[in-house]
SETINU-95742 format. One record per residue: residue number from 0; residue in three letters; z negated, y negated, x of N, C-alpha, C, CB in turn. Coordinates in Angstrom, 1 decimal. Each point is the difference from the previous one (the first is absolute). Glycine has a CB too. Example, Ala and Ser with C-alpha at 12.3 -4.5 7.8 and 13.67 -1.06 7.14 Angstrom:
// SETINU-95742
R num residuo   n_zz   n_yy   n_xx  ca_zz  ca_yy  ca_xx   c_zz   c_yy   c_xx  cb_zz  cb_yy  cb_xx
R   0     ALA   -7.8    5.7   13.2    0.0   -1.2   -0.9    0.0   -1.2    0.9   -1.2    1.2   -1.9
R   1     SER    1.9   -2.3    1.5    0.0   -1.1    0.9   -0.8   -1.1   -0.8    2.2    0.6    1.2
//
This chain:
// SETINU-95742
R num residuo   n_zz   n_yy   n_xx  ca_zz  ca_yy  ca_xx   c_zz   c_yy   c_xx  cb_zz  cb_yy  cb_xx
R   0     UNK    0.0    1.2    0.8    0.0   -1.2   -0.8    0.0   -1.2    0.9   -1.2    1.2   -1.9
R   1     UNK    2.0   -2.2    1.6    0.1   -1.2    0.8   -0.8   -1.1   -0.6    2.3    0.7    0.8
R   2     UNK   -2.8   -1.6    0.1   -0.8   -1.1   -0.4    0.4   -1.2    0.8   -2.0    1.5   -0.6
R   3     UNK    1.6   -2.7    0.1    0.3   -1.3    0.7   -1.1   -0.3    0.9    1.4   -0.8   -1.9
R   4     UNK   -1.0    0.3    3.1   -1.0   -0.5    1.0    0.4   -1.3    0.5   -0.5    2.4    0.7
R   5     UNK   -0.4   -3.1    0.0    0.3   -1.4    0.5    0.2    0.2    1.5   -1.4   -1.1   -1.8
R   6     UNK    2.4    0.3    2.3    0.4    0.0    1.4   -0.2   -1.4    0.5    1.6    2.0   -0.2
R   7     UNK   -2.3   -2.2    1.3   -0.1   -1.3    0.6    1.2   -0.2    1.0   -2.5    0.0   -0.3
R   8     UNK    3.2   -1.1    0.2    1.2   -0.2    0.8   -0.2   -1.2    1.0    1.4    0.9   -1.8
R   9     UNK   -0.5   -0.9    2.8   -0.1   -1.2    0.9    0.5   -1.2   -0.7    0.5    1.5    1.9
R  10     UNK   -0.9   -2.7   -1.4    0.4   -1.2   -0.6    1.5   -0.1   -0.3   -2.0   -1.1    1.1
R  11     UNK    2.4    0.8   -2.3    1.3   -0.2   -0.5    0.9    1.2    0.2   -0.2   -2.4    0.6
R  12     UNK   -0.4    3.6   -0.5    0.8    1.2    0.2   -0.1    1.0   -1.2   -0.5   -0.2    2.4
R  13     UNK    0.2   -0.4   -3.6   -0.2    0.9   -1.1    1.4    0.7   -0.4   -1.8   -1.5   -0.8
R  14     UNK    2.8    0.7    0.8    1.3    0.6   -0.4    0.6    1.0    1.0    0.5   -2.1   -1.3
R  15     UNK   -0.7    1.7    2.6    0.4    0.9    1.1   -0.7    1.3   -0.1    0.5   -2.0    1.5
R  16     UNK   -1.9    1.9   -1.7   -0.8    1.2    0.0    0.4    0.9   -1.3   -1.9   -1.2    1.2
R  17     UNK    2.2    0.5   -2.3    0.4    0.8   -1.2    1.4    0.7    0.3   -1.2   -1.7   -1.5
R  18     UNK    2.1    1.0    2.1    1.3    0.6    0.3   -0.2    1.3    0.9    1.1   -2.3   -0.1
R  19     UNK   -1.9    2.2    1.1   -0.3    1.1    0.9   -0.7    1.1   -0.7    0.0   -1.5    2.0
R  20     UNK   -0.9    1.2   -2.9   -0.7    1.0   -0.7    0.9    0.7   -1.0   -2.1   -1.3    0.2
R  21     UNK    3.0    0.6   -0.8    1.0    0.6   -0.9    0.9    0.9    0.8   -0.1   -2.0   -1.5
R  22     UNK    0.5    1.6    2.7    0.8    0.9    0.8   -0.6    1.3    0.4    1.0   -2.1    0.9
R  23     UNK   -2.4    2.1   -0.9   -0.7    1.2    0.3   -0.3    0.9   -1.2   -1.1   -1.3    1.9
R  24     UNK    1.6    0.8   -3.1   -0.2    0.8   -1.2   -1.2   -0.4   -0.8    1.1    1.8    1.2
R  25     UNK   -1.8   -2.9   -0.9   -1.1   -0.5   -0.8    0.6   -1.0   -1.0   -1.7    0.4    1.9
R  26     UNK    1.0   -0.5   -3.0    0.3   -1.1   -1.0   -0.9   -1.2    0.3    0.8    1.7   -1.8
R  27     UNK   -0.2   -2.8    2.3   -0.7   -1.2    0.3    0.2   -1.0   -1.0    0.1    0.5    2.4
R  28     UNK   -1.1   -1.3   -2.7    0.2   -1.1   -1.0   -0.7   -1.3    0.5    0.0    1.7   -1.9
R  29     UNK    0.8   -2.7    2.0   -0.4   -1.4    0.4    0.2   -0.9   -1.2    0.5    0.4    2.5
R  30     UNK   -1.5   -0.7   -3.3    0.2   -1.0   -1.1    0.2   -1.3    0.6   -1.4    1.4   -1.5
R  31     UNK    2.4   -2.1    1.0    0.3   -1.4    0.5    0.1   -1.0   -1.2    1.2    1.0    2.0
R  32     UNK   -1.3   -2.2   -1.7    0.1   -1.1   -1.0    0.9   -1.1    0.6   -2.2    0.6   -1.1
R  33     UNK    2.6   -1.5    0.3    0.8   -1.2    0.4   -1.0   -1.2    0.2    2.1    0.8   -1.2
R  34     UNK   -1.9   -1.4    2.3   -0.9   -1.2    0.3    0.9   -1.2    0.3   -1.8    1.5    0.9
R  35     UNK    1.5   -2.6   -1.5    0.8   -1.2    0.4   -0.6   -0.6    1.2    0.6   -0.4   -2.4
R  36     UNK    0.3    0.1    3.4   -0.5   -0.6    1.2    0.6   -1.4    0.2   -0.2    2.3    1.0
R  37     UNK   -0.6   -3.3   -0.7    0.4   -1.3    0.2   -0.1   -0.3    1.5   -0.7   -0.8   -2.4
R  38     UNK    1.8    0.3    3.0    0.0   -0.3    1.4    1.1   -1.1    0.3   -1.0    2.3    0.6
R  39     UNK    0.6   -3.3    0.0    1.0   -1.1    0.4    0.8   -0.4   -1.2    0.1    0.9    2.3
R  40     UNK   -0.8   -1.2   -3.4    0.7   -0.5   -1.2    0.9    1.0   -0.7   -0.2   -2.3    0.9
R  41     UNK    0.1    3.5   -0.5    0.8    1.1   -0.6   -0.9    0.9   -0.7    1.8   -0.2    1.8
R  42     UNK   -1.3    0.7   -2.9   -0.7    1.1   -0.7    0.8    1.2   -0.1   -1.2   -1.7   -1.4
R  43     UNK    0.7    2.8    1.8    0.7    1.3   -0.1   -0.9    1.1   -0.5    1.6   -0.8    1.8
R  44     UNK   -1.1    1.9   -2.2   -0.8    1.1   -0.5    0.1    1.1    1.1    0.4   -0.7   -2.5
R  45     UNK   -1.5    1.2    2.8   -0.1    1.1    1.0   -0.7    1.2   -0.7    0.0   -1.6    2.0
R  46     UNK    0.2    2.8   -1.5   -0.6    1.2   -0.5   -1.2    0.3    0.9    2.1    0.9   -1.0
R  47     UNK   -3.3   -0.7    0.5   -1.2    0.2    0.8   -0.7    1.3   -0.6   -0.3   -2.5    0.5
R  48     UNK   -0.3    3.3    0.4   -0.8    1.1   -0.5   -1.2   -0.4   -0.8    0.8    1.3    2.0
R  49     UNK   -1.1   -0.6   -3.0   -1.1   -0.4   -0.9   -1.3    0.3    0.8    1.3    0.6   -2.1
R  50     UNK   -1.3    0.4    2.9   -1.2    0.3    0.9    0.4   -0.1    1.4   -1.0    1.5   -1.8
R  51     UNK    1.0   -2.6    2.4    0.5   -0.2    1.4   -0.8    1.0    1.0    0.6   -2.4   -0.5
R  52     UNK    0.1    3.1    1.3   -0.6    0.9    0.9   -0.3    1.4   -0.5   -0.9   -1.9    1.0
R  53     UNK    1.4    2.2   -2.3   -0.3    1.3   -0.6    1.2    0.4   -0.8   -2.4   -0.5   -0.1
R  54     UNK    2.5    1.9    0.0    1.0    0.6   -0.9   -0.6    1.2   -0.6    1.9   -0.9    1.3
R  55     UNK   -1.3    1.5   -2.3   -0.4    1.2   -0.6    0.9    1.2    0.4   -1.1   -1.3   -1.9
R  56     UNK    0.6    2.5    2.1    0.8    1.1    0.3   -0.5    1.2   -0.8    0.5   -0.9    2.3
R  57     UNK    0.5    1.7   -2.8   -0.3    1.2   -0.8    0.1    1.2    0.9    0.8   -1.1   -2.1
R  58     UNK   -1.9    1.8    2.2   -0.1    1.1    0.9   -0.4    1.3   -0.8   -0.7   -1.6    1.9
R  59     UNK    1.3    2.7   -1.6   -0.4    1.3   -0.4   -0.6    0.7    1.2    1.8    0.2   -1.8
R  60     UNK   -3.1   -0.3    1.8   -0.8    0.5    1.2    0.2    1.5    0.3   -1.6   -1.9   -0.4
R  61     UNK    2.0    2.6   -0.6    0.1    1.5    0.2    1.4    0.3    0.7   -1.4    0.4   -2.1
R  62     UNK    2.4   -1.2    1.9    1.3    0.3    0.5    0.6   -1.0    1.0    0.3    1.1   -2.1
R  63     UNK   -0.9   -2.3    2.2    0.6   -1.0    0.9   -0.9   -0.2    1.2    1.1   -1.1   -1.9
R  64     UNK   -0.5    0.9    3.1   -0.7   -0.3    1.2   -0.5   -1.5    0.0    1.3    1.8    1.3
R  65     UNK   -2.3   -2.1   -2.0   -0.4   -1.4   -0.2   -0.6   -0.6    1.2   -0.5    0.6   -2.3
R  66     UNK    0.1    0.1    3.3   -0.6   -0.7    1.2    1.1   -0.7    0.8   -1.7    1.8    0.1
R  67     UNK    2.9   -1.5   -0.3    1.1   -0.7    0.7    0.1   -1.5   -0.5    1.2    2.2    0.2
R  68     UNK   -1.8   -2.5   -1.4    0.1   -1.4   -0.5   -0.7   -0.9    1.0   -0.1    0.9   -2.4
R  69     UNK   -1.0   -0.5    3.0   -0.7   -0.9    1.0    0.9   -0.4    1.2   -2.1    1.0   -0.8
R  70     UNK    3.1   -0.2    1.1    0.9   -0.3    1.1    1.3   -0.6   -0.4   -1.1    1.9    1.2
R  71     UNK    1.2   -2.3   -2.4    1.3   -0.5   -0.5    0.1   -1.5    0.4    0.0    1.6   -2.0
R  72     UNK    1.3   -2.0    2.3    0.3   -1.3    0.4   -0.5   -1.0   -1.1    2.0    0.8    1.4
R  73     UNK   -2.8   -1.8   -1.0   -0.5   -1.0   -0.9   -1.3    0.3   -0.6    2.3   -0.5   -0.5
R  74     UNK   -2.8    1.7    0.6   -1.3    0.5   -0.6   -1.1   -0.1    1.0    1.3    1.5   -1.5
R  75     UNK   -2.4   -2.1    1.1   -1.2    0.1    0.8   -0.8    1.3   -0.3   -0.2   -2.5    0.0
R  76     UNK   -0.1    2.8   -1.3   -0.6    1.2   -0.3   -0.1    0.2   -1.6   -1.3   -0.1    2.2
R  77     UNK    1.1    1.3   -2.6   -0.4    0.2   -1.4   -1.4   -0.5   -0.2    1.5    2.0   -0.1
R  78     UNK   -1.8   -2.6   -1.0   -1.4   -0.5   -0.3   -0.8    1.2   -0.3    0.8   -2.2   -0.9
R  79     UNK   -1.9    2.4    1.6   -0.9    1.2   -0.1   -1.4   -0.5   -0.1    1.6    1.5    1.2
R  80     UNK   -2.4   -0.7   -1.8   -1.5   -0.2    0.0   -0.6    1.1    0.8    0.0   -1.1   -2.3
R  81     UNK   -0.4    0.7    3.5   -0.4    1.0    1.0    1.2    0.8    0.4   -2.3    0.1   -1.0
R  82     UNK    2.3    1.2    0.9    1.1    0.8    0.3    0.7    0.5   -1.3   -1.1    0.7    2.2
R  83     UNK    0.7   -1.2   -3.3    0.5    0.4   -1.3    1.1   -0.9   -0.6   -2.2    1.1   -0.4
R  84     UNK    3.3   -0.6    0.1    1.0   -0.7   -0.8   -0.4   -0.1   -1.4    1.9    0.7    1.6
R  85     UNK   -1.9   -1.9   -2.2   -0.4   -0.1   -1.4    1.2   -0.5   -0.8   -2.4   -0.5    0.7
R  86     UNK    2.9    1.3   -1.7    1.1   -0.5   -0.7   -0.3   -1.1   -1.0    0.9    2.3    0.1
R  87     UNK    0.1   -3.1   -0.4   -0.3   -1.1   -1.0    0.6    0.5   -1.4    0.1   -1.8    1.8
R  88     UNK   -0.6    1.3   -2.8    0.4    0.4   -1.4    1.5   -0.3   -0.2   -2.4   -0.4   -0.8
R  89     UNK    3.1    1.4    0.2    1.4   -0.1   -0.3    0.2   -1.2   -1.0    0.3    2.5    0.4
R  90     UNK   -1.3   -2.8   -1.2    0.1   -1.1   -1.0    0.3   -1.3    0.7   -1.5    1.3   -1.6
R  91     UNK    0.9   -1.5    2.8    0.2   -1.3    0.7    1.4   -0.2    0.3   -2.3    0.2    1.0
R  92     UNK    3.0    0.8   -0.4    1.4   -0.1    0.3    0.8   -0.1   -1.2   -0.3    1.4    2.0
R  93     UNK    0.0   -0.7   -3.1    0.7   -0.1   -1.3   -0.1   -1.4   -0.5   -0.4    2.4   -0.5
R  94     UNK   -0.7   -3.0    0.6   -0.2   -1.4   -0.6    0.8   -1.0    0.9   -2.3    0.6   -0.9
R  95     UNK    2.3   -0.4    2.2    0.8   -0.9    0.8    1.5    0.1   -0.3   -1.7    0.2    1.8
R  96     UNK    2.2    1.1   -1.9    1.4    0.2   -0.3    0.3   -0.5   -1.4    0.0    2.0    1.5
R  97     UNK   -0.9   -2.0   -2.5    0.2   -0.5   -1.3    0.2   -1.5    0.0   -1.3    1.9   -1.0
R  98     UNK    0.7   -2.6    1.9    0.1   -1.4    0.1    1.3   -0.5    0.7   -2.5   -0.1   -0.1
R  99     UNK    3.3    1.0    0.6    1.2   -0.4    0.7    1.1   -0.5   -0.9   -0.6    1.7    1.8
R 100     UNK    1.3   -2.6   -1.4    1.1   -0.5   -0.8    1.3    0.8    0.3   -1.0   -2.3    0.0
R 101     UNK    2.1    1.9   -0.5    1.3    0.8    0.2    0.4    0.1    1.4    0.7   -0.7   -2.3
R 102     UNK   -1.2   -0.2    3.2    0.4    0.1    1.4   -1.0    0.7    0.9    1.2   -2.1   -0.3
R 103     UNK   -2.3    2.6   -0.4   -1.0    0.8    0.8   -1.1   -0.8    0.5    1.8    1.5    0.6
R 104     UNK   -1.8   -2.8   -0.9   -1.1   -0.9    0.5   -1.1    0.0   -1.0    1.6   -1.4    1.3
R 105     UNK   -2.9    1.4   -0.8   -1.1    0.0   -0.9   -0.2   -1.4   -0.6   -1.1    1.8    1.4
R 106     UNK    0.9   -1.9   -2.7   -0.2   -1.3   -0.6   -1.5   -0.4    0.1    2.0    0.4   -1.6
R 107     UNK   -2.3   -1.6    2.0   -1.4   -0.4    0.1   -0.5   -0.7   -1.3    0.4   -0.3    2.5
R 108     UNK    0.5    0.3   -3.5   -0.4   -0.7   -1.2   -1.1    0.9   -0.7    2.3   -1.1   -0.3
R 109     UNK   -3.0    0.5   -0.6   -1.0    0.7   -0.8    0.8    1.1   -0.8   -1.6   -2.0   -0.1
R 110     UNK    1.1    3.2    0.0    0.7    1.0   -0.8    0.3   -0.5   -1.4   -1.1    1.8    1.4
R 111     UNK    2.3   -1.6   -1.8    0.3   -0.5   -1.4    0.7   -1.3    0.0   -1.9    1.3   -0.8
R 112     UNK    1.8   -2.0    2.0    0.6   -1.3    0.1    1.2    0.1    1.0   -2.2   -1.2   -0.6
R 113     UNK    3.3    0.6    0.2    1.2    0.0    0.9    0.6   -1.4    0.0    0.4    2.5   -0.5
R 114     UNK    0.5   -2.7    1.5    0.6   -1.2    0.1    0.8   -0.4   -1.3    0.2    0.4    2.5
R 115     UNK   -0.4   -1.6   -2.9    0.6   -0.5   -1.3   -0.8    0.2   -1.2    2.1    0.6    1.0
R 116     UNK   -3.3    0.1   -0.9   -0.8    0.2   -1.1   -0.7   -1.3   -0.4   -0.4    2.3    0.6
R 117     UNK    0.1   -2.5   -1.9   -0.8   -1.1   -0.4   -1.5    0.3    0.1    1.8   -0.7   -1.6
R 118     UNK   -2.5   -0.2    2.3   -1.4    0.3    0.3   -0.9   -1.2   -0.5    0.7    1.4    2.0
R 119     UNK   -2.0   -1.0   -2.2   -1.0   -1.0   -0.4   -1.0   -0.1    1.1    0.3    0.5   -2.5
R 120     UNK   -0.5   -1.8    2.9   -1.0   -0.2    1.1   -1.4   -0.1   -0.7    1.7   -1.2    1.5
R 121     UNK   -2.7    2.0   -1.1   -1.3    0.1   -0.7   -1.0   -0.9    0.6    0.6    2.3   -0.6
R 122     UNK   -0.5   -2.7    1.9   -1.0   -0.8    0.6    0.6   -0.9    1.1   -1.7    1.8   -0.5
R 123     UNK    0.9   -2.8    0.9    0.5   -0.9    1.0    0.6   -1.3   -0.6    0.4    2.0    1.5
R 124     UNK    0.2   -2.8   -0.7    0.5   -1.3   -0.5    1.1    0.1   -1.0   -0.6   -0.9    2.2
R 125     UNK    1.3    2.1   -2.3    1.1    0.1   -0.9   -0.4    1.0   -1.1    1.6   -0.4    1.8
R 126     UNK   -2.9    0.5   -2.1   -0.5    0.9   -1.1    0.6   -0.3   -1.3   -2.1    0.3    1.2
R 127     UNK    2.5    0.7   -1.9    0.6   -0.1   -1.4    1.5   -0.4    0.1   -2.3   -0.6   -0.9
R 128     UNK    2.9    0.4    2.0    1.4   -0.2    0.1    0.8    1.3    0.1   -0.5   -2.2    1.2
R 129     UNK    1.6    2.2   -1.8    0.9    1.1    0.0    1.2   -0.3    0.9   -0.7    0.7   -2.3
R 130     UNK    1.1    0.2    3.1    1.2   -0.2    0.9    0.7    1.3    0.3   -1.2   -1.9    1.0
R 131     UNK    2.2    1.8   -0.1    0.8    1.1    0.4   -0.4    0.5    1.4    1.9   -0.8   -1.5
R 132     UNK   -2.1    2.0    1.7   -0.3    0.6    1.3    1.2    0.0    0.8   -1.9    1.4   -0.9
R 133     UNK    1.9   -2.2    2.0    1.2    0.0    0.9   -0.1    0.9    1.1    0.2   -2.4   -0.6
R 134     UNK   -1.4    2.5    1.3   -0.2    1.0    1.1   -1.4    0.1    0.3    2.2   -0.5    0.9
R 135     UNK   -2.5    1.5   -0.1   -1.4    0.2    0.5    0.0    0.1    1.5   -0.7    1.2   -2.1
R 136     UNK   -0.4   -1.4    2.7   -0.1    0.2    1.5   -1.1    0.9    0.4    0.9   -2.3    0.2
R 137     UNK   -1.0    2.5    1.1   -1.0    1.0    0.5   -1.4   -0.6    0.0    1.8    1.0    1.3
R 138     UNK   -2.0   -2.2   -1.7   -1.4   -0.6    0.0   -0.5    0.0   -1.5    0.6   -1.4    2.1
R 139     UNK   -0.1    2.3   -2.9   -0.5    0.1   -1.4    0.2   -1.3   -0.8   -1.6    1.7    0.7
R 140     UNK    2.7   -2.4   -0.4    0.4   -1.2   -0.7    1.3    0.2   -0.8   -1.2   -1.4    1.7
R 141     UNK    1.3    0.7   -2.8    1.3    0.0   -0.7    0.6   -1.3    0.0   -0.8    1.9   -1.5
R 142     UNK    2.1   -2.0    1.5    0.7   -1.3   -0.1    0.6    0.0   -1.4    0.5   -0.2    2.5
R 143     UNK   -0.9   -0.8   -3.2    0.4   -0.1   -1.5    0.8   -1.3   -0.2   -2.0    1.2   -0.7
R 144     UNK    2.8   -1.1   -0.3    0.7   -1.2   -0.5   -0.7   -0.4   -1.3    2.3    0.6    1.1
R 145     UNK   -2.9   -1.8   -1.0   -0.7   -0.5   -1.2    0.7   -1.2   -0.5   -2.2    0.8    0.8
R 146     UNK    2.2   -1.0   -2.1    0.6   -1.2   -0.7   -1.1   -1.1   -0.1    1.7    1.4   -1.3
R 147     UNK   -1.7   -2.3    2.3   -1.0   -1.1    0.0    0.7   -1.3   -0.2   -1.5    1.3    1.6
R 148     UNK    1.1   -2.1   -2.6    0.5   -1.3   -0.3    1.5    0.0   -0.1   -1.9   -1.0    1.2
R 149     UNK    2.5    2.0   -1.8    1.4    0.1   -0.3    0.8    0.5    1.2   -0.3   -1.8   -1.6
R 150     UNK   -0.3    2.2    2.7    0.7    0.5    1.2   -0.5    1.4    0.4    0.3   -2.4    0.8
R 151     UNK    0.6    3.1   -0.2   -0.4    1.3    0.5   -0.5   -0.2    1.4    1.8    1.2   -1.3
R 152     UNK   -3.1   -0.8    1.5   -0.7   -0.2    1.3   -0.4    1.4    0.5   -0.8   -2.4   -0.7
R 153     UNK    1.0    2.5    2.0   -0.5    1.3    0.7   -1.4   -0.2    0.4    2.3    0.5    0.9
R 154     UNK   -3.2    0.4   -1.3   -1.4    0.0    0.4   -0.4    1.4    0.4   -0.5   -1.9   -1.6
R 155     UNK   -0.6    1.9    2.4   -0.6    1.3    0.4   -1.3    0.2   -0.8    1.1   -0.1    2.3
R 156     UNK   -1.4    1.4   -2.6   -1.2    0.4   -0.6   -0.4    1.4    0.5    0.6   -1.4   -2.1
R 157     UNK   -1.9    1.7    2.1   -0.4    1.3    0.4    0.5    1.1   -1.0   -2.1   -1.0    1.0
R 158     UNK    2.6    2.1   -0.5    0.5    1.0   -0.8   -1.0    0.5   -1.1    1.4    0.7    1.9
R 159     UNK   -2.7   -0.6   -1.5   -1.0    0.5   -0.9   -0.3   -0.9   -1.2   -1.0    1.1    1.9
R 160     UNK    1.5   -2.4   -1.8   -0.2   -0.9   -1.1    1.1    0.0   -1.0   -1.3   -1.4    1.5
R 161     UNK    2.3    2.4   -1.4    1.2    0.0   -0.8   -0.1    1.2   -1.0    1.3   -1.1    1.8
R 162     UNK   -0.8    0.9   -3.0    0.2    1.1   -0.9    1.4   -0.2   -0.7   -2.5    0.3   -0.4
R 163     UNK    3.0    0.7   -0.1    1.3   -0.1   -0.7   -0.1   -0.8   -1.2    0.7    2.2    0.9
R 164     UNK    0.2   -3.1   -1.2    0.0   -0.9   -1.2    0.7    0.7   -1.1   -0.1   -2.0    1.4
//
């Protein structure tokens, strides 16, 4: 029976390690998300690992030579407690995969809320306003379009203060 385990990787080597693990016959999973980056008056979108320095690997300990993982390019080691490998719950991986969009990127929006949804702000300076969810970021903030004084204005609000309208 195969289980999911956590692998610690070298800095910025998550994708390389996943590629090498896949080449060895392991199923590796690196959940990623889109992050907007601002630099020198330019804004672009980059893909970042949801858990920097870590990835998940599915291992069948009865049939696979799992110790070779520690010698894989880009890998520091399997996460262990003492000398014991401890599997993580399959539900965690299933929930991450369920939050992926059509391109395979994990959505950071509150479950049930998607880009373009009408949302109600429950607290803060924009409490009781309704707007459109434009995007979310990795700092648990949402960017909304609110109709203020007859104009569409972009504002940020904490994700936890939003509900579907």
